[in-house]
C-alpha positions in Angstrom: 98.7 68.2 108.4 97.0 69.5 111.6 93.2 69.9 111.8 92.5 73.7 111.9 90.7 73.4 115.3 94.0 72.2 116.9 96.0 75.3 115.6 96.5 78.6 117.5 98.2 81.6 115.9 99.2 84.2 118.5 101.4 87.4 118.5 103.0 88.6 121.7 102.8 92.4 121.8 104.0 94.9 124.4 106.0 98.1 125.1 109.8 97.7 125.0 111.2 95.9 128.1 107.8 94.6 129.4 108.9 91.0 128.9 107.7 89.7 125.5 110.8 87.8 124.5 111.3 86.4 128.1 107.7 85.1 128.0 108.4 83.3 124.7 111.5 81.8 126.4 109.3 80.3 129.1 106.7 78.9 126.7 109.5 77.3 124.6 111.2 75.7 127.6 108.1 74.5 129.3 106.6 72.9 126.2 109.5 70.5 126.0 110.3 71.9 122.6 114.1 71.5 123.0 116.2 68.5 123.4 118.2 68.3 126.6 121.4 69.4 124.9 119.9 72.0 122.6 119.4 75.0 124.9 120.3 75.6 128.6 117.4 76.3 130.9 119.2 79.4 132.1 119.5 80.8 128.6 117.5 84.0 128.1 116.1 85.9 125.1 116.4 82.8 122.9 114.4 84.4 120.1 116.7 87.5 119.9 119.2 85.9 117.4 120.8 89.0 115.9 124.1 90.5 117.2 122.5 94.0 117.6 119.5 92.5 119.4 121.8 91.0 122.0 123.9 94.1 122.4 121.0 96.6 122.5 118.8 94.3 124.5 115.8 94.9 122.2 113.9 92.9 119.6 114.4 94.4 116.1 112.7 91.9 113.8 109.6 89.9 114.3 110.2 86.1 114.5 108.1 83.0 114.2 108.3 79.9 116.3 105.9 77.1 117.3 105.4 74.9 120.3 103.2 71.9 121.0 100.9 71.7 124.0 99.1 68.3 124.1 97.6 67.9 120.7 97.6 71.6 120.0 100.1 73.4 117.8 100.7 77.0 118.9 102.4 79.3 116.4 104.0 82.2 118.3 105.1 85.5 116.7 107.5 87.6 118.9 107.3 91.3 117.9 109.5 94.3 118.6 108.5 96.8 121.3 110.1 100.0 119.8 107.9 102.4 117.8 110.8 102.6 115.2 110.2 98.9 114.3 106.4 99.1 114.4 106.3 98.2 110.6 107.4 94.7 111.8 104.4 94.5 114.1 101.9 95.8 111.4 102.9 93.1 108.8 103.1 90.1 111.2 99.8 90.7 113.0 98.1 89.6 109.8 99.2 86.0 110.6 97.7 85.9 114.1 94.2 85.2 115.4 94.8 86.6 118.9 97.4 88.5 120.9 99.0 88.2 124.3 99.3 91.8 125.5 102.1 91.9 128.1 102.0 94.9 130.5 104.5 95.7 133.2 103.0 95.6 136.7 104.8 98.8 137.7 104.9 100.9 134.5 101.5 100.0 133.2 100.4 100.7 129.6 103.0 102.7 127.8 103.0 104.4 124.4 103.9 101.4 122.3 101.3 99.3 124.2 98.7 101.7 122.9 100.1 101.6 119.3 100.3 97.8 119.0 97.0 97.2 120.7 95.2 99.6 118.4 96.6 97.7 115.4 95.5 94.3 116.9 92.0 95.5 117.7 91.6 97.1 114.2 92.4 93.6 112.7 89.7 92.0 115.1 92.3 89.9 117.0 91.2 88.4 120.3 93.3 89.9 123.2 94.5 88.1 126.4 96.1 90.5 129.0 99.1 89.4 131.0 100.2 91.6 133.9 103.9 90.7 134.1 106.6 91.3 136.7 104.2 91.1 139.6 107.1 90.5 142.0 108.5 94.0 141.5 108.6 95.9 144.9 106.9 99.0 143.4 104.2 97.0 141.6 100.7 98.7 141.4 98.6 95.9 139.9 95.1 97.3 140.6 96.0 100.7 139.1 97.6 99.0 136.0 94.4 96.9 135.5 92.3 100.1 135.6 94.7 101.8 133.1 94.4 98.8 130.7 90.6 99.0 131.0 90.7 102.7 130.0 93.0 101.9 127.1 90.6 99.2 125.8 87.7 101.7 126.2 89.6 104.2 124.1 90.8 101.7 121.3 88.1 99.1 121.1 86.4 98.8 117.7 83.5 96.7 118.9 81.9 95.9 122.2 83.1 92.3 122.4 86.7 93.5 122.6 86.0 95.0 126.0 85.7 91.6 127.5 89.1 90.1 127.9 90.7 87.7 130.4 93.5 88.9 132.7 96.4 86.7 133.9 99.3 87.4 136.2 102.9 86.3 135.6 106.6 86.5 136.5 108.0 85.8 133.0 111.6 85.6 134.1 110.8 82.8 136.5 108.3 81.1 134.1 105.3 81.4 136.5 101.7 82.4 135.8 98.4 82.5 137.6 94.7 83.0 136.7 94.1 84.7 140.0 96.5 87.1 141.7 98.5 84.9 144.1 99.1 85.8 147.8 102.6 84.3 147.6 104.4 84.9 144.2 107.2 82.7 145.5 105.1 79.5 145.3 106.1 76.9 142.8 104.1 76.9 139.6 104.6 77.2 135.8 103.1 78.7 132.7 100.2 76.2 132.4 97.6 79.0 132.9 99.0 80.8 129.8 99.0 77.7 127.7 95.4 77.0 128.7 94.5 80.7 128.0 95.9 80.4 124.5 93.8 77.3 123.8 90.6 78.4 125.6 90.5 82.1 125.0 92.1 82.5 121.5 90.0 81.2 118.6 91.2 78.7 116.0 92.0 80.3 112.6 88.8 81.2 110.6 89.9 79.8 107.3 88.5 77.7 104.4 90.3 74.4 104.5 88.6 73.0 101.4 89.0 76.0 99.1 91.7 76.8 96.6 95.2 77.6 97.9 95.9 81.2 99.1 98.8 82.6 101.2 99.8 86.3 101.9 103.6 86.7 102.0 104.2 88.4 105.4 108.0 87.8 105.9 111.1 86.9 103.9 114.3 85.1 104.9 117.4 84.1 103.0 119.5 80.9 103.0 122.8 80.3 101.1 121.6 76.8 100.1 117.8 77.2 99.4 117.7 80.9 98.6 114.6 82.9 99.5 112.0 81.7 102.0 108.5 83.2 101.6 106.7 83.1 105.0 103.0 83.5 105.8 99.8 81.9 107.0 97.8 79.7 104.6 94.5 81.6 104.3 92.7 79.0 102.3 93.2 75.4 101.0 96.3 73.4 101.3 99.7 73.2 99.6 102.1 70.3 98.6 105.7 70.0 97.5 106.4 70.8 93.8 102.9 72.3 93.4 102.4 74.8 90.5 101.1 78.1 91.8 100.7 81.8 90.7 102.4 84.8 92.4 100.2 87.9 92.3 102.1 91.2 92.9 100.8 94.5 94.4 99.7 95.6 90.9 97.8 92.5 90.2 100.3 91.0 87.7 100.4 87.2 87.8 103.5 85.1 87.4 103.7 81.3 87.3 105.8 79.7 90.0 106.5 76.4 91.6 106.8 75.5 95.3 110.1 73.7 95.8 110.0 72.8 99.6 107.6 73.5 102.5 108.8 74.1 106.0 106.9 74.2 109.3 108.2 75.6 112.6 109.1 73.7 115.7 111.0 75.6 118.3 113.9 77.4 116.8 114.1 75.1 113.8 112.3 74.8 110.5 111.2 71.2 109.6 110.6 70.1 106.1 107.1 68.8 105.5 105.3 67.4 102.4 101.9 69.1 102.9 100.5 72.0 104.9 96.9 73.1 105.4 94.9 76.2 106.0 95.6 78.1 109.2 99.2 77.0 109.6 102.2 79.3 109.3 104.7 78.0 106.8 107.9 78.9 104.9 108.1 77.9 101.2 111.1 78.0 98.8 111.3 78.3 95.1 109.5 81.7 94.7 112.6 83.7 94.0 110.8 87.0 93.1 108.3 87.0 96.0 108.0 90.3 98.0 106.2 91.1 101.3 102.5 91.9 100.8 102.1 89.7 97.6 99.8 86.7 97.3 100.7 83.0 96.5 97.5 81.5 95.0 96.2 78.4 93.2 97.0 78.5 89.4 93.4 77.5 88.6 91.7 80.1 90.8 94.2 83.0 91.3 92.7 85.4 93.8 94.7 88.1 95.5 94.5 88.9 99.3 94.3 92.5 100.5 97.7 94.2 100.5 99.4 95.0 103.8 99.4 98.8 104.4 102.4 100.1 106.3 102.5 103.6 107.8 104.8 106.1 105.9 108.4 106.9 107.1 109.0 110.1 109.1 112.8 110.6 109.0 115.2 110.5 106.0 118.9 110.9 105.6 121.5 110.9 102.8 123.6 107.7 102.5 126.3 107.5 99.8 129.8 106.2 99.0 132.6 107.6 101.1 134.3 110.6 99.6 137.0 111.3 102.2 140.8 111.0 101.7 140.7 107.7 103.6 138.3 106.1 101.2 138.9 102.4 100.6 141.4 101.9 103.5 139.1 100.2 106.0 136.0 98.9 104.2 135.5 96.0 101.7 132.5 97.5 99.9 132.6 101.2 99.1 131.1 101.8 95.6 127.7 103.3 94.9 126.6 100.2 93.1 127.6 97.9 96.0 125.7 100.1 98.5 122.7 100.3 96.1 122.5 96.5 95.7 122.7 96.0 99.5 119.9 98.6 100.1 117.7 96.8 97.5 118.1 93.5 99.5 117.2 95.4 102.7 114.0 96.7 101.1 112.7 93.2 100.5 112.6 92.4 104.2 112.5 95.9 105.9 109.0 97.0 104.9 109.1 100.4 106.7 112.2 101.5 104.7 112.1 103.6 101.5 115.2 104.3 99.3 115.4 106.9 96.5 118.5 107.5 94.3 120.1 110.9 94.8 123.1 111.4 92.5 125.8 108.9 93.4 124.1 108.3 96.8 120.7 107.5 98.2 118.0 109.1 100.3 117.0 106.5 102.9 113.7 107.0 104.8 112.6 105.2 108.0 110.5 105.4 111.1 113.0 107.1 113.3 116.6 107.6 114.3 116.9 104.2 115.9 115.5 102.5 112.8 118.1 104.1 110.5 121.0 103.7 113.0 120.3 99.9 113.2 120.5 99.8 109.4 123.8 101.8 109.4 125.3 99.6 112.1 124.3 96.5 110.1 125.9 97.8 106.9 129.1 98.7 108.8 129.4 95.2 110.3 129.1 93.7 106.9 132.2 95.6 105.6 130.5 98.6 104.0 132.2 102.0 104.0 130.0 105.1 103.3 129.0 108.5 104.6 125.6 109.8 105.9 124.1 113.2 106.3 122.0 114.9 108.9 118.5 113.3 109.5 115.7 115.3 107.9 111.9 115.1 108.5 109.8 113.6 105.7 107.0 116.1 104.8 103.8 115.5 102.8 101.5 117.8 100.8 97.8 117.8 101.4 95.5 120.3 99.6 98.4 122.5 98.7 99.6 122.7 102.4 103.0 121.2 103.4 102.6 119.1 106.5 105.2 117.6 108.9 104.8 114.5 111.1 104.0 115.0 114.8 104.6 112.6 117.6 103.3 112.0 121.1 106.2 112.2 123.5 106.0 110.6 127.0 108.7 111.5 129.5 109.2 110.1 133.0 111.8 111.9 135.1 112.6 112.8 138.7 110.8 115.9 140.0 114.1 117.8 140.4 114.7 117.7 136.6 111.2 118.9 135.5 112.5 122.5 135.0 115.4 121.4 132.8 113.1 119.1 130.7 110.4 121.8 130.3 112.9 124.4 129.2 114.5 122.2 126.6 111.1 121.1 125.2 109.9 124.7 125.2 112.7 125.7 122.8 111.6 122.8 120.5 108.0 124.0 120.4 106.5 121.0 122.3 103.0 121.3 123.5 102.3 119.8 126.9 99.1 117.8 127.2 99.3 116.5 130.7 101.4 115.8 133.7 101.0 113.3 136.6 103.0 111.8 139.4 103.7 108.1 139.3 103.5 105.8 142.4 107.3 106.0 142.6 107.2 109.8 143.0 108.6 110.6 139.5 106.8 113.0 137.1 105.3 111.6 133.9 104.7 114.2 131.2 102.8 114.0 127.9 103.8 116.3 125.0 102.8 116.8 121.4 106.0 117.6 119.4 107.1 117.9 115.8 109.2 114.9 114.7 112.1 117.1 113.6 112.3 118.5 117.1 113.0 114.9 118.4 116.3 114.8 116.5 119.1 115.0 119.1 116.6 115.3 122.0 117.4 112.0 123.7 121.1 112.8 124.2 120.3 116.4 125.3 117.8 115.2 128.0 120.1 112.3 129.1 122.8 115.0 129.8 120.3 117.4 131.5 118.8 114.6 133.8 122.1 112.8 134.6 121.0 109.8 132.6 117.8 109.2 134.4 115.2 110.2 131.8 112.8 107.6 130.4 111.5 108.8 127.0 109.1 107.2 124.5 107.4 108.6 121.4 104.6 107.5 119.1 103.4 108.7 115.7 100.4 111.1 116.0 99.7 112.2 112.4 100.6 115.4 110.6 100.2 119.2 111.1 101.1 122.2 108.9 104.9 122.8 108.7 105.9 125.2 111.5 108.7 127.8 111.7 112.4 126.8 111.7 113.5 125.6 115.1 116.4 127.3 116.8 118.7 124.4 117.6 122.0 126.1 117.3 125.0 124.3 118.5 128.5 125.6 119.2 131.1 125.6 116.4 133.5 122.7 115.9 137.2 122.2 116.0 138.5 121.2 112.5 141.8 119.5 111.6 144.0 122.0 109.7 146.1 119.4 107.9 146.4 115.7 107.3 148.6 113.7 109.6 148.7 111.8 112.9 147.7 113.6 116.1 150.3 114.2 118.8 149.8 114.7 122.6 151.7 118.0 122.4 149.3 119.4 119.7 146.2 118.0 121.4 147.2 119.6 124.7 147.0 123.0 123.0 143.7 122.1 121.2 141.9 121.0 124.3 142.1 124.5 125.7 139.8 125.5 122.8 137.0 123.0 123.5 136.0 119.4 124.0 138.0 116.8 121.9 136.5 113.8 120.2 139.8 112.0 119.3 143.0 111.0 121.2 146.7 110.9 120.3 148.1 108.8 117.5 145.0 109.0 115.4 145.1 109.6 111.6 143.2 112.8 110.6 142.7 114.7 107.3 142.1 118.4 106.6 138.4 119.2 107.1 137.8 116.4 109.7 136.0 117.4 112.9 138.1 116.7 116.0 136.1 118.4 118.7 133.5 120.9 119.8 134.5 124.6 120.1 133.7 126.6 123.3 132.4 129.4 121.0 129.8 129.6 118.3 132.1 129.7 115.3 134.2 126.9 113.7 137.9 126.9 114.4 140.7 125.2 112.5 143.4 123.8 114.7 146.7 122.0 114.0 146.6 118.7 116.0 149.5 117.1 114.2 152.4 119.4 115.1 155.2 117.9 117.3 157.4 119.7 119.7 160.6 120.9 118.2 163.7 119.8 120.0 166.3 122.3 121.2 169.5 122.3 123.2 167.7 123.8 126.1 166.3 121.5 128.8 164.1 122.3 131.8 161.9 120.2 134.1 158.8 122.2 133.2 159.1 122.0 129.5 160.1 118.3 129.4 157.3 117.1 131.6 154.8 114.3 130.5 151.8 115.7 128.6 148.6 115.0 130.6 145.5 115.0 128.4 141.9 115.2 129.5 140.0 112.0 128.4 138.4 112.6 125.1 134.6 112.1 124.4 134.1 109.0 122.3 130.8 109.5 120.5 128.5 106.5 119.7 126.8 106.1 116.3 123.6 107.6 117.5 125.4 110.5 119.2 127.3 111.2 115.9 124.1 111.3 113.9 122.5 113.7 116.4 125.6 115.9 116.4 126.1 116.7 112.7 124.7 119.8 111.1 123.5 120.3 107.5 127.1 121.2 106.3 128.6 118.1 107.9 128.8 114.4 107.2 129.5 111.3 109.2 132.0 108.9 107.6 131.2 105.3 108.6 133.7 102.4 108.2 133.9 99.0 109.8 136.7 100.3 112.1 135.9 104.0 112.7 133.3 106.8 112.8 134.7 110.1 111.6 132.8 113.4 111.7 133.8 115.8 108.9 132.8 118.9 107.0 130.9 118.4 103.7 133.5 120.7 102.1 137.0 119.6 103.2 138.7 122.6 101.7 138.6 125.8 103.9 138.1 128.1 100.9 135.2 126.0 99.6 133.5 126.2 103.1 133.8 130.0 103.0 132.2 130.1 99.5 129.4 127.8 100.6 128.5 130.0 103.6 128.0 133.1 101.4 
């Protein structure tokens, strides 16, 4: 059991892509945490263990690890940088005593930098600023330091938080300096960061001699040992097989027993017999523990303050598949199986809310990315289901219905300012400022209703030839405004069930943009493309050419089709309207009308 003064608990926070996880890689490698054969020195993003994290290149869930530097044990929490996963940041900062704030030397403080820093300063955590990527050709280090100072002036809760150390780093190369180097190519390592953690970040302020107390901050599962409850020991110590009390959010106490205790070292959990105050541990045996609940001594059961998480802003319907192809591609497709899986997700995904809605569920989260990551996870696990159009989550205050508003930051080339301004104008965005960056791009700051953000990213990517950089941040609520005019062209709908043929698709592509190719199974009511006009059009994409005795070089030529548009999951979610659904299976994404029968669609329109 470590003496409290030799423990440091830190969280690494930053905007997305500013180098948090890469910095953790360097700390893990340079602390000799791994055996020679355990991880290659060239391996990157060691902490991003999930498939989607590797594919998307982002951190989705906060993770704990620990390294040893001399006689000090440093517990490190790697946090996500996307605002959609900020619930992960809010719950895990409770375990830290200080934060490493990583800022890109070119981009400077970005929206998520502001959000995570405000949460850290509210909790009274000691900040250490690291200006990362100082080897970038377009770096602007002095300006970035000034911008960070302004950010601290805006967010600081007390005067002492305005005094913070600044370090300089190239995280990818595992280099850091206390003073800005003249030659970043010189050989060095991350020793200044290790020393900053020990010297600048305080040891945990805990009561080592009191009765045991731990706030459950994270949960994990194991097929052998079941549920792990993870958190920092706030008071006292804990031993194997100790009898404790679990106190839930309502104050109800339940007797429980600690089965095993695990500490962290690198990527592994190591079983230990005893753990003391200030350390971050995982315990098993508490099968009904939930995030935000307290594990306490049975003789002196005192609850810790519950973690408050900001409310979700976007919701969507998620229910069992009702298409004619139900059950052909997925392993789990019943309402009960989907409901059980969502209940398990609720235990670890603190920003999510699930409400039953008939045979399906209304799932609410922080944003489109938050919900699309959940949908993709279910899909990969063999679930088959359908989802509806995202809707904004409103609240009622003093009899007034209010909708969430977000700060929107857009960086784009000057030649695209007109296209961006026009699109945001139709979505009732309010411009608050515009400036030119050192690279010559325009950076614009808007206040925009959350519902206007749905589908905006794909529209702007098209309008700016894929060059737009876009970030948003929650900004509170305002009275619900008028309906937005976000009309889309009509769709091409399959007229009958069957398999698509090149001959039929050649005729259909003259009507609009196709989403499917030849030899694809379709059913009546399935959306197969976007019409050139404003109304929906039923087309037969399954008819084949009838053979006759007549032959000619023109009629028997090879059919040449325009390549079809293959929509991603996020693009499909943005595309659908209120009367449409997205069918999600492990193998396919299919857009469809809510009413598959043409006569039912006509009745529903009246």
